[in-house]
TORLOTI-9791 format. One line per 10 residues: number of its first residue (from 1); their letters; for each residue x negated, y, z negated of N, C-alpha, C. Coordinates in nm, 3 decimals. Layout:
N
NUM) a) X:Y:Z:X:Y:Z:X:Y:Z; ... $
// end
This chain:
143
1) xxxxxxxxxx) -0.083:-0.117:0.000:0.000:0.000:0.000:-0.088:0.124:0.000; -0.039:0.227:0.059:-0.110:0.355:0.057:-0.054:0.434:-0.061; -0.139:0.465:-0.158:-0.093:0.523:-0.284:-0.088:0.675:-0.285; -0.143:0.739:-0.182:-0.146:0.886:-0.183:-0.070:0.946:-0.065; 0.038:0.884:-0.024:0.117:0.933:0.090:0.170:1.075:0.069; 0.191:1.115:-0.054:0.249:1.246:-0.084:0.146:1.358:-0.090; 0.018:1.325:-0.085:-0.086:1.428:-0.090:-0.085:1.513:0.037; -0.122:1.639:0.022:-0.130:1.730:0.136:-0.222:1.673:0.244; -0.175:1.675:0.366:-0.255:1.636:0.481:-0.251:1.489:0.516; -0.205:1.403:0.426:-0.207:1.258:0.453:-0.110:1.221:0.565 $
11) xxxxxxxxxx) 0.011:1.273:0.561:0.110:1.240:0.666:0.060:1.285:0.804; 0.004:1.405:0.812:-0.048:1.454:0.939:-0.165:1.369:0.988; -0.251:1.331:0.896:-0.366:1.249:0.932:-0.320:1.111:0.983; -0.222:1.052:0.918:-0.171:0.922:0.961:-0.105:0.933:1.099; -0.034:1.043:1.123:0.029:1.062:1.255:-0.078:1.073:1.363; -0.185:1.146:1.337:-0.294:1.157:1.434:-0.365:1.023:1.451; -0.387:0.952:1.341:-0.457:0.824:1.347:-0.376:0.718:1.422; -0.244:0.732:1.422:-0.160:0.636:1.494:-0.184:0.641:1.644; -0.244:0.749:1.693:-0.275:0.760:1.836:-0.406:0.692:1.873; -0.486:0.655:1.773:-0.611:0.583:1.800:-0.579:0.441:1.847 $
21) xxxxxxxxxx) -0.663:0.385:1.933:-0.644:0.243:1.965:-0.653:0.162:1.835; -0.562:0.073:1.810:-0.547:-0.008:1.689:-0.500:0.071:1.567; -0.477:0.200:1.583:-0.437:0.284:1.470:-0.305:0.241:1.408; -0.204:0.217:1.489:-0.072:0.180:1.436:-0.079:0.049:1.358; -0.149:-0.051:1.413:-0.159:-0.180:1.347:-0.234:-0.168:1.214; -0.340:-0.088:1.213:-0.419:-0.070:1.092:-0.336:0.001:0.985; -0.269:0.108:1.022:-0.185:0.182:0.926:-0.075:0.092:0.872; -0.012:0.014:0.958:0.094:-0.078:0.914:0.039:-0.172:0.807; -0.078:-0.229:0.830:-0.136:-0.323:0.734:-0.170:-0.253:0.602; -0.223:-0.132:0.610:-0.255:-0.059:0.487:-0.129:-0.029:0.407 $
31) xxxxxxxxxx) -0.020:0.005:0.475:0.106:0.035:0.407:0.171:-0.089:0.345; 0.161:-0.202:0.414:0.236:-0.321:0.374:0.161:-0.412:0.277; 0.032:-0.391:0.260:-0.047:-0.480:0.174:-0.024:-0.455:0.026; -0.076:-0.546:-0.054:-0.064:-0.535:-0.199:-0.173:-0.450:-0.261; -0.283:-0.431:-0.189:-0.395:-0.353:-0.241:-0.359:-0.204:-0.243; -0.419:-0.131:-0.336:-0.394:0.014:-0.348:-0.499:0.090:-0.267; -0.463:0.128:-0.144:-0.552:0.204:-0.057:-0.522:0.352:-0.069; -0.626:0.434:-0.053:-0.613:0.579:-0.062:-0.675:0.641:0.063; -0.594:0.716:0.138:-0.642:0.782:0.259:-0.729:0.901:0.220; -0.842:0.915:0.289:-0.935:1.025:0.264:-0.904:1.134:0.366 $
41) xxxxxxxxxx) -0.867:1.253:0.319:-0.836:1.364:0.408:-0.959:1.449:0.434; -0.950:1.532:0.537:-1.059:1.622:0.570:-1.176:1.555:0.640; -1.153:1.436:0.694:-1.257:1.361:0.762:-1.210:1.326:0.902; -1.303:1.299:0.992:-1.269:1.258:1.129:-1.221:1.114:1.129; -1.129:1.083:1.219:-1.077:0.946:1.228:-0.985:0.915:1.112; -0.967:0.787:1.087:-0.887:0.739:0.974:-0.981:0.674:0.875; -0.991:0.730:0.757:-1.082:0.679:0.655:-1.004:0.650:0.528; -1.037:0.539:0.463:-0.968:0.505:0.340:-1.060:0.434:0.242; -1.023:0.451:0.114:-1.089:0.380:0.005:-0.989:0.284:-0.056; -1.034:0.209:-0.153:-0.946:0.116:-0.223:-0.960:0.143:-0.372 $
51) xxxxxxxxxx) -0.848:0.142:-0.440:-0.849:0.176:-0.583:-0.848:0.049:-0.667; -0.964:-0.009:-0.680:-0.983:-0.119:-0.774:-1.121:-0.101:-0.837; -1.155:-0.186:-0.930:-1.284:-0.176:-0.996:-1.369:-0.297:-0.963; -1.500:-0.273:-0.956:-1.599:-0.378:-0.937:-1.692:-0.370:-1.057; -1.695:-0.474:-1.136:-1.779:-0.479:-1.257:-1.757:-0.357:-1.346; -1.631:-0.317:-1.363:-1.595:-0.209:-1.453:-1.615:-0.068:-1.399; -1.653:-0.055:-1.273:-1.673:0.077:-1.212:-1.582:0.091:-1.090; -1.545:0.215:-1.055:-1.459:0.233:-0.936:-1.528:0.179:-0.811; -1.449:0.115:-0.727:-1.498:0.060:-0.599:-1.522:0.177:-0.504; -1.645:0.194:-0.457:-1.680:0.304:-0.366:-1.671:0.264:-0.220 $
61) xxxxxxxxxx) -1.637:0.139:-0.190:-1.635:0.090:-0.052:-1.530:0.166:0.030; -1.573:0.214:0.146:-1.482:0.285:0.237:-1.490:0.225:0.377; -1.377:0.233:0.445:-1.370:0.196:0.586:-1.322:0.316:0.665; -1.372:0.328:0.786:-1.339:0.443:0.872:-1.314:0.390:1.013; -1.198:0.423:1.069:-1.162:0.386:1.206:-1.175:0.510:1.293; -1.252:0.499:1.401:-1.273:0.614:1.489:-1.315:0.567:1.628; -1.307:0.659:1.723:-1.355:0.635:1.859:-1.485:0.714:1.874; -1.598:0.646:1.899:-1.724:0.719:1.911:-1.729:0.803:2.038; -1.782:0.924:2.027:-1.790:1.015:2.141:-1.888:0.964:2.247; -1.991:0.893:2.203:-2.098:0.852:2.293:-2.072:0.722:2.367 $
71) xxxxxxxxxx) -1.968:0.647:2.329:-1.945:0.516:2.388:-1.802:0.502:2.435; -1.784:0.465:2.559:-1.652:0.436:2.612:-1.618:0.289:2.588; -1.491:0.261:2.576:-1.446:0.123:2.573:-1.446:0.054:2.439; -1.465:0.130:2.329:-1.456:0.069:2.197:-1.390:0.164:2.098; -1.330:0.105:1.996:-1.291:0.176:1.875:-1.369:0.106:1.764; -1.412:0.181:1.663:-1.504:0.128:1.562:-1.440:0.133:1.424; -1.461:0.025:1.349:-1.430:0.023:1.207:-1.566:0.019:1.135; -1.597:0.125:1.064:-1.727:0.145:1.001:-1.715:0.126:0.851; -1.807:0.049:0.792:-1.808:0.021:0.649:-1.924:0.094:0.583; -1.894:0.169:0.477:-2.000:0.241:0.406:-1.958:0.272:0.263 $
81) xxxxxxxxxx) -2.056:0.314:0.186:-2.029:0.367:0.052:-2.086:0.508:0.046; -2.007:0.604:-0.004:-2.060:0.740:-0.021:-2.163:0.743:-0.133; -2.245:0.844:-0.130:-2.347:0.862:-0.233:-2.283:0.876:-0.370; -2.355:0.832:-0.471:-2.308:0.850:-0.608:-2.341:0.989:-0.661; -2.422:1.064:-0.587:-2.458:1.200:-0.626:-2.356:1.294:-0.565; -2.285:1.370:-0.648:-2.170:1.449:-0.603:-2.203:1.551:-0.495; -2.321:1.609:-0.494:-2.354:1.713:-0.397:-2.410:1.657:-0.267; -2.432:1.527:-0.261:-2.495:1.465:-0.144:-2.390:1.418:-0.043; -2.419:1.435:0.085:-2.331:1.383:0.191:-2.386:1.253:0.249; -2.491:1.199:0.186:-2.548:1.072:0.232:-2.447:0.959:0.214 $
91) xxxxxxxxxx) -2.466:0.854:0.295:-2.383:0.736:0.279:-2.467:0.614:0.311; -2.433:0.505:0.247:-2.503:0.380:0.269:-2.419:0.295:0.363; -2.470:0.273:0.483:-2.396:0.199:0.585:-2.412:0.049:0.566; -2.301:-0.022:0.575:-2.302:-0.168:0.569:-2.290:-0.229:0.708; -2.231:-0.156:0.802:-2.219:-0.206:0.938:-2.089:-0.161:1.002; -2.063:-0.216:1.120:-1.945:-0.175:1.197:-1.887:-0.293:1.272; -1.762:-0.281:1.306:-1.691:-0.375:1.392:-1.652:-0.297:1.516; -1.701:-0.338:1.630:-1.668:-0.273:1.757:-1.553:-0.351:1.821; -1.440:-0.283:1.835:-1.319:-0.345:1.891:-1.304:-0.296:2.034; -1.303:-0.388:2.132:-1.294:-0.346:2.272:-1.161:-0.276:2.303 $
101) xxxxxxxxxx) -1.171:-0.174:2.389:-1.054:-0.098:2.434:-1.047:-0.110:2.585; -0.929:-0.143:2.637:-0.906:-0.147:2.782:-0.804:-0.039:2.814; -0.845:0.062:2.890:-0.756:0.176:2.914:-0.741:0.253:2.785; -0.620:0.270:2.739:-0.593:0.337:2.611:-0.558:0.236:2.502; -0.558:0.108:2.533:-0.511:0.006:2.441:-0.625:-0.082:2.390; -0.610:-0.125:2.269:-0.701:-0.221:2.210:-0.615:-0.323:2.136; -0.657:-0.446:2.141:-0.587:-0.550:2.068:-0.673:-0.589:1.949; -0.621:-0.563:1.831:-0.698:-0.592:1.710:-0.667:-0.735:1.665; -0.769:-0.805:1.625:-0.756:-0.938:1.568:-0.715:-0.919:1.422; -0.589:-0.947:1.391:-0.536:-0.920:1.257:-0.605:-1.003:1.150 $
111) xxxxxxxxxx) -0.647:-1.125:1.184:-0.721:-1.207:1.088:-0.856:-1.143:1.055; -0.918:-1.085:1.157:-1.047:-1.018:1.134:-1.027:-0.889:1.053; -0.918:-0.817:1.079:-0.887:-0.698:0.998:-0.869:-0.740:0.851; -0.803:-0.851:0.827:-0.787:-0.901:0.689:-0.922:-0.930:0.627; -1.013:-0.986:0.705:-1.148:-1.015:0.655:-1.220:-0.887:0.616; -1.205:-0.782:0.696:-1.267:-0.653:0.665:-1.207:-0.591:0.539; -1.077:-0.602:0.524:-1.013:-0.546:0.404:-1.055:-0.624:0.280; -1.068:-0.755:0.290:-1.117:-0.836:0.178:-1.261:-0.798:0.144; -1.342:-0.772:0.246:-1.480:-0.726:0.228:-1.480:-0.594:0.151; -1.391:-0.502:0.188:-1.382:-0.373:0.120:-1.337:-0.391:-0.025 $
121) xxxxxxxxxx) -1.231:-0.468:-0.047:-1.179:-0.488:-0.182:-1.285:-0.551:-0.272; -1.372:-0.635:-0.215:-1.478:-0.700:-0.293:-1.593:-0.605:-0.324; -1.588:-0.482:-0.272:-1.699:-0.389:-0.289:-1.814:-0.421:-0.196; -1.782:-0.485:-0.081:-1.880:-0.527:0.019:-1.971:-0.638:-0.035; -1.913:-0.731:-0.105:-1.988:-0.846:-0.155:-2.041:-0.927:-0.036; -2.168:-0.967:-0.039:-2.227:-1.039:0.076:-2.153:-1.166:0.115; -2.092:-1.233:0.021:-2.019:-1.356:0.052:-1.889:-1.330:0.127; -1.844:-1.207:0.128:-1.720:-1.169:0.197:-1.747:-1.102:0.331; -1.872:-1.100:0.375:-1.911:-1.032:0.499:-1.833:-1.088:0.618; -1.762:-1.001:0.693:-1.688:-1.048:0.810:-1.782:-1.095:0.922 $
131) xxxxxxxxxx) -1.737:-1.191:1.000:-1.821:-1.246:1.107:-1.849:-1.142:1.216; -1.763:-1.042:1.230:-1.778:-0.942:1.336:-1.866:-0.823:1.297; -1.920:-0.823:1.176:-1.999:-0.709:1.128:-2.131:-0.698:1.205; -2.152:-0.581:1.265:-2.275:-0.550:1.336:-2.355:-0.451:1.254; -2.484:-0.472:1.243:-2.567:-0.379:1.166:-2.632:-0.273:1.254; -2.646:-0.300:1.381:-2.707:-0.201:1.471:-2.598:-0.111:1.526; -2.606:0.017:1.493:-2.506:0.114:1.533:-2.573:0.213:1.630; -2.522:0.221:1.752:-2.588:0.299:1.857:-2.512:0.427:1.892; -2.445:0.485:1.795:-2.366:0.606:1.815:-2.358:0.679:1.682; -2.320:0.806:1.688:-2.305:0.886:1.567:-2.174:0.852:1.497 $
141) xxx) -2.178:0.852:1.366:-2.058:0.832:1.284:-2.007:0.972:1.249; -1.886:1.006:1.292:-1.837:1.142:1.264:-1.808:1.162:1.116; -1.826:1.285:1.071:-1.794:1.319:0.932:-1.648:1.332:0.924 $
// end
């Protein structure tokens, strides 16, 4: 479930994200699941965190869905953790899933999306690593 639907900017961001390839399917899953997801506003693409704890601390794992400017034919789901230092914009990248796009459409593998969400909920535990995770990223990740 998305727990911050009433926050300023979330509805507009979700409407814009629904136009991304795989956006509607991803939003539907975030809304219908049992996990407490929180949409991050003020960022490019569709970005969300999960509100659970890992070893007694808030889970910092984030996923971001976006279309890279430098590459045609893919939509990307990027996994990262933001810096623990409040003033820093650094992030620790775990990898990406490149989903092929044909024309304006992409078909998302829902089982693989579930694997990515489980990876996020686990705090990116290595045993939960999705099979589609790529570590080499050849494009810029938008802020």
